N, C-alpha and C positions, 0 to 999 in steps of 0.2 A: 503493499502499500504505499502511493506517495503521500510524503508531504504536505502535498498541494491538497487531496484530497481528504487528509486527517482534518486537515482546517476546516474544508466546507463542512464535514460531518458535525466536528464541535460547534461551527454558525450556525448551524440546522439545530442541531442540541440546545445551543445556549437561546436561539430564537424561540423555540417551543418553549424552553423553561418562562421564559419572558412572559409571553403571548399566547399561550394554552388556557392559564386560568381566566385572561381579561374574555377570551372567545367565551368562556362555559359561563362567566359570569353573561355575558349580554345574551347569550341561547339561554338560561333561568333565567334571565329576568320578563321574556315569554310566554313563562309557565304556569299555568293554573293552579299552582299548588303553594303550598308556603309549610315548613321550608323550603327556600330555593329547590331544586334536582335538574337534573337535565337527563337523569335513569328511568326516573318516575316522572311521563309524561302523562297531564291530563287535561291538556286541550291548550291551542293557542290563546291570547288573552293580551291586552295593553292595558288592563284593569293598574297595574302596578302603576301607570306611568299617569293614567287620568287620574289616577288619587288626587293628584294635586288641584283640581281644579271640579269634580264629580261635587255633585249636590248633596248636601249632608245625608239625604235620604239613599242615596243610593250608596253611602257608606256605613249608612247602619243596618243595611240589607246584606251585607259582606261579613261573615264573619271573623275574619281576619282584619279587614281594612277596619270597622269599628274599634278594634281593639288600641287603634293608634291615635294618637293625640297631634293632627295637622295643623292646630292652632302653635302649639308649644313648637312645631318644626321652624316653620315660617318663623318663630319669634326667635329661634336660634337664630334661624340663616341671615335674619336683619343685624343682629349681634355680630356676627362674624364680620357684618361688610361694613359695621361699624368700624370693626377693630381695625379691620384692613385700609379702611378711608385714612384712620389715625397713623398706624406701622408705616405704611408706604411712603405717600410725604416723607415722614422725617426720617427712615429708613434710607430714603435717596439723599436727604439732606447730611446724614451725619456720615454714608459710603461717601457720597462725593468728598466731602471734607477731610476724611483719611486717606482717600486716593491722591486727594493733590497734596496733602501733606506729607504724603510717603512715598512720591514720585518729584516731587519739585524742590525738599527740604534733604539737601542729604547732612548726616551727620552719623556718626558711629554709635547711635540709639536708635535707627531705623529697623534695625533687626529685633531687638527687643521689643519697638512699639507697633512693630509687625503681628510677634507673639500674642503682645498683649489683645490687640486688637481684635484679633482671628479668635482667643480662645474662647469668648462664649460660642463658639457655630461650633466646639470639637467638646465643648461640656455635654453632658446629658443632660435631655429635656426636664429630667426629674430634678436636677437640682437647680438649674435655671428658674424653674417654675417656683421651686420650694425656696428659694434665695429672694424671690421678687416677695413671696407672701411674708418671709418673715420682716423685710426690710423696711416695706411699705406698711405694714403691723405695728413695728416701732413707731412708725410716723402717725400713727393714729390712721393711716385710712385703709377702710375695710376690703375685704377679697372682694373682687366685681370684677367688670371690664377694664377698668383701669387698669387692674396691678393686671389683665391680660397682654395688655396694651405694653406696659413695661417692661414685661418679662419676652414677649415676642421681641421687641424692640433691642435687644440687646444682642441676640443672633440674628436675625435677619438684616441688619445693617450690615451685616457682613459679606451678604451676597451681592449687591449692589457696588460697595468698596471693591472687592476682586474685578468685577468685570469691569470699572470703571478706571480700574489699576491697569487693566491691561490693553484699555484703548486708549486713555494717556502715553503709556508708555512707547507709543507706535506713531504719539503726534511730532512733528519736529519744533524742537525748544527754540529753534533758530525764529518763527514766525512771532514767537511771543517778546523774544529779545528784539525783534528790529521792530514792531510796532513802540516797546518801549523808550526805543532810541529816536522813535521820532516824535515821542512827545508824550502818548497816551498812557492813560493812567491805569497801576495796574487793573482795576475795578473794567475799563473800557477794554482793555486787552482780554480779560477772562469776559466778557458778556460778549462781544465781536469773535473773539476768534475760537478760545477754549471752550466755552459754553457750545456754540453750534458744533464743535466737530466733535463734543460727548453726545449729542443729541440721539444717536443709534444706540447707544449704550445704556440714556438715562432711560427708553422707552422698552428695551429688552430687561434691562433690571429690575425697572419698575413693574412687570407684567411676574417675572422670579418673584419679589418680593413677596406683591398680590399673594399667589399660588401657596407659599411657604408659608403665609399669615392663614391662608383660610382652611390649608388641612393639616394645620398644627394640631397635634392631639396632647404629648407628652406635658410638653410646658404648661398649654392652656387648662389641662387637664388641674394642675396642682394649683395654679393660680388665679380661678375662676371664684373661686369659692361658692355662692347660690345660683351663679347667673349660669349659663350656658354659650355653646357656641355650635354650629352644623356638626364640626368634627365632634364635640365632644356628648351630641345627641344620639349622631350616628353609632358612637361606640356604645351607649346605651342600651340603642336599639339590637346593637350584634348581639350583647350579653346576654340576650332574651334566653331563661335554657330552654325553652322550645325550640328555639331556631329563628335568627332574625327572618324579618319580613324580606319578601322580595321587592319592596318599596327603596330598599336601599341597592339592590342592584338596578333598576329604573335608573334611580339616581346616578350608579356609576356609569353605567350606559351613556347616559347626558353627557356625563362631563367629559366622558373620550370621545365620543360626536362632536364636541365643544372644541375639545382641544386639537384634535384632528382638520378640523375644519380652521383655526387661528394658523395651526404650523403649514396648512396647504397654502392659504392665504398669502401670509407672509412670506414664503419659498417662491409663490408664482410675483409678487409684486416686486420682489427682491431679484428674478430672475428678467423683470420687464425692466428696473433700473439698469442691471448690470448690460443689457441689451439697447440700450438708448446710449448709453455711456460709450 
């Protein structure tokens, strides 16, 4: 067996390992049985998807759907969006500041600062959640969405910082130096040269930060107090001793579809811009 064939087999096995569970989740989301199954097929249905807008009378007539708390699920989703609406802008600002600081300020302490700023990304989510809970509790702030925001911000800001650093390292510093020599202020140089150059990376890192905030479970679980988010509510539904409802599979399928559509649109736009260039 040649090395190329071994690599192809390994790649196929890896792809199957990655995507087979997703395919099974999608198939089971159309099966009229709870908990979800692909072997015990009871008929095709879309009720796990229409659960989100069906009339209350329709939900009460179904033995599985009537046990689910739809208003709470919507409220937890709103909480997740509120948290992301605060975490994402702050993460971009902090990540931008850290990226500019580490790429433009030359010092022997850069290596130490690098590890300090990235250490929250390496710390377990449980540690971050408990740390935020204890710290803000000592200051008299009860656990809730605010502590979730602060706990998430400690590690979410690391993603924009890394992406913006990679972008800044490819920027010709001579452009900024030439503008300064011609009399432009540092603020004007940043606004007219550096920020436009960083715009694509800012957009990408904003999307990554949003996804990291929405899907975070470990840190949020320990910092949320009585509040809930979409991730923690899905976790609570998944811990049902009788098996999780297929509504979770339907939500996962919608999220995957949205991700694929967004990635395809981004790829097509990038290819069109490259063709114009």
